[in-house]
C-alpha positions in Angstrom: 92.4 -14.0 -75.9 91.3 -15.1 -72.6 91.3 -12.6 -71.0 89.5 -10.5 -72.9 87.0 -13.2 -72.9 86.9 -12.9 -69.0 86.2 -9.4 -69.4 84.1 -10.0 -71.8 82.4 -12.5 -69.5 82.2 -9.9 -66.3 80.5 -7.2 -68.3 77.8 -9.7 -69.8 77.2 -10.6 -66.0 77.3 -7.0 -65.0 75.0 -6.3 -67.5 72.7 -9.3 -67.0 72.5 -8.4 -63.3 71.7 -4.9 -63.9 69.0 -5.3 -66.4 67.7 -8.3 -63.7 68.4 -5.9 -61.1 66.0 -3.2 -63.0 63.2 -5.6 -64.2 62.9 -6.8 -60.2 62.5 -3.0 -59.5 59.8 -2.3 -62.0 58.1 -5.4 -61.0 58.3 -4.5 -57.1 57.6 -0.7 -58.3 54.4 -2.3 -60.4 53.3 -4.5 -57.5 53.6 -1.4 -55.1 52.2 1.0 -57.3 49.2 -1.5 -57.3 49.0 -1.9 -53.7 49.3 1.0 -52.7 46.4 2.0 -55.3 44.4 -0.7 -53.9 44.9 0.3 -50.4 44.3 3.9 -51.4 40.9 2.5 -53.1 39.7 0.6 -49.9 40.4 3.5 -47.7 38.3 5.7 -49.9 35.4 2.9 -49.8 36.1 2.8 -45.9 35.6 6.7 -46.0 32.4 6.2 -47.9 31.1 3.6 -46.1 32.0 5.1 -42.7 29.7 8.5 -43.9 27.2 6.2 -45.2 27.0 4.3 -41.9 26.8 7.8 -40.3 23.9 8.6 -42.7 22.0 5.6 -42.0 22.6 5.8 -38.3 21.0 9.9 -38.1 18.3 8.3 -40.3 17.5 5.6 -37.9 17.5 7.8 -35.0 15.5 10.4 -36.7 13.0 7.8 -37.4 12.8 6.4 -34.0 12.3 10.3 -32.7 9.5 10.5 -35.0 7.8 7.2 -34.6 8.0 8.0 -30.6 6.4 11.4 -31.1 3.6 9.9 -33.5 3.0 7.3 -30.7 2.8 9.8 -27.9 0.6 12.2 -30.0 -1.7 8.7 -30.5 -1.5 8.0 -26.7 -2.8 11.6 -26.2 -5.3 11.4 -28.9 -6.6 8.1 -27.5 -6.9 9.8 -24.0 -8.8 12.8 -25.4 -11.2 10.3 -26.9 -11.6 8.2 -24.4 -12.6 11.2 -22.3 -15.4 12.7 -24.7 -16.6 8.9 -25.4 -17.2 9.2 -21.2 -19.2 12.7 -21.4 -21.1 11.6 -24.6 -21.6 8.1 -23.8 -20.6 7.4 -20.1 -20.6 4.3 -18.4 -23.0 4.6 -15.8 -26.0 6.8 -15.6 -24.3 9.7 -14.4 -27.4 12.1 -13.2 -25.3 14.7 -12.1 -23.3 15.6 -15.1 -26.4 15.2 -17.2 -28.2 17.9 -14.8 -25.7 20.1 -14.8 -25.4 19.9 -18.8 -29.2 20.5 -19.2 -28.8 23.7 -16.8 -25.3 24.9 -18.5 -27.8 25.3 -21.9 -30.5 26.4 -20.1 -28.0 29.7 -18.6 -26.4 30.0 -21.8 -29.5 30.5 -23.3 -32.0 32.3 -21.3 -32.1 36.1 -21.2 -34.7 38.5 -19.8 -36.3 39.3 -23.0 -36.1 35.8 -24.5 -36.3 33.0 -21.8 -35.9 29.6 -21.4 -35.9 27.9 -18.1 -36.2 24.1 -16.8 -38.1 23.0 -13.9 -39.4 19.5 -13.2 -36.4 17.6 -14.0 -37.5 13.8 -12.9 -35.6 11.0 -13.8 -36.8 7.5 -14.3 -35.8 4.0 -13.8 -32.9 2.7 -16.5 -33.8 0.2 -19.2 -31.7 -2.3 -21.2 -31.5 -1.9 -25.0 -33.1 -4.6 -27.1 -30.1 -6.0 -28.4 -28.6 -5.4 -24.1 -25.7 -3.4 -26.1 -26.2 -0.1 -23.9 -28.4 1.5 -21.3 -31.3 4.2 -21.3 -32.1 6.5 -18.8 -35.7 8.0 -19.3 -36.4 11.3 -17.5 -39.0 14.3 -18.1 -38.8 18.1 -17.5 -40.6 21.1 -17.9 -39.8 23.8 -20.0 -40.9 27.7 -20.5 -39.3 29.1 -23.5 -39.8 31.9 -26.0 -40.4 29.9 -29.4 -37.3 31.0 -30.6 -35.3 29.0 -27.6 -38.0 26.3 -28.3 -36.2 25.6 -31.7 -32.4 26.0 -30.3 -33.2 23.5 -27.9 -34.5 21.3 -30.6 -31.2 21.9 -32.5 -29.1 21.2 -29.2 -30.8 17.9 -28.7 -30.7 16.8 -32.7 -26.9 17.7 -32.4 -26.0 16.1 -29.2 -24.1 13.3 -29.0 -20.8 14.6 -31.0 -17.7 14.7 -29.8 -16.9 18.0 -30.8 -19.6 19.4 -28.7 -18.7 17.0 -26.2 -22.5 16.8 -25.2 -24.5 13.8 -23.5 -26.4 11.9 -26.3 -29.9 12.5 -25.8 -33.2 11.8 -27.8 -37.1 13.6 -27.4 -39.7 10.8 -27.3 -42.5 13.0 -26.8 -43.8 17.0 -26.4 -46.8 18.0 -24.8 -47.2 22.0 -25.0 -49.3 23.0 -22.2 -50.1 26.7 -23.3 -48.7 29.4 -25.7 -48.3 32.8 -24.6 -48.4 35.2 -27.2 -46.2 38.4 -27.1 -48.4 41.3 -25.3 -50.4 38.7 -23.4 -50.8 39.6 -19.7 -48.1 38.3 -17.7 -45.9 38.0 -20.8 -42.8 40.3 -20.0 -40.4 39.2 -22.5 -42.1 40.9 -25.7 -42.0 37.2 -27.4 -44.1 34.4 -27.9 -43.9 32.2 -25.2 -44.7 28.5 -24.5 -44.8 26.1 -21.9 -44.0 22.3 -22.6 -43.2 19.0 -21.0 -40.7 17.0 -22.4 -40.2 12.9 -22.3 -36.4 12.4 -23.2 -34.1 9.5 -23.4 -30.2 9.3 -22.4 -27.7 6.4 -23.1 -25.0 5.4 -21.3 -22.7 2.2 -21.3 -23.5 -0.4 -18.7 
């Protein structure tokens, strides 16, 4: 009877330890699975964050490149505007450039059958503006022209001072017509109405 109890006790212990081992294995397996799942999830998050980080770096580099391009373009634009302003509204009288500008207009406009000729260009003493913000350069010139080119000249002066045209800012103060030579008049070789006139003008510049 005692022997039977002993075996039963051994069987009970064996089953108990076996059951306990199974429980422990299940617990270990559960925690291992949980940890592996968490580790895989963390690895996936790390990969996602890594890709996001790479994308952010690429975006940052692209934005930096675009900003650099914009800055360079703005510098070039600013330099262009400064150069154009120095033509339109120069710092200093700059007689030479103004004379060349007027001569260039005359050369581009004059034709044997449609004349435009400048003579007696005289610069006078510069004056300050009333508010002392800019300077005025008065000058006079004599022009022999056809009627057509006379109105071209008025249009040229009226449009002066624009950055797009890159022409010095000019202003007509007075026009005195000396004589008119209608077409067919002796000495009129162009075949058009011609006039001879004196012009008092002003150019402007920065002090």
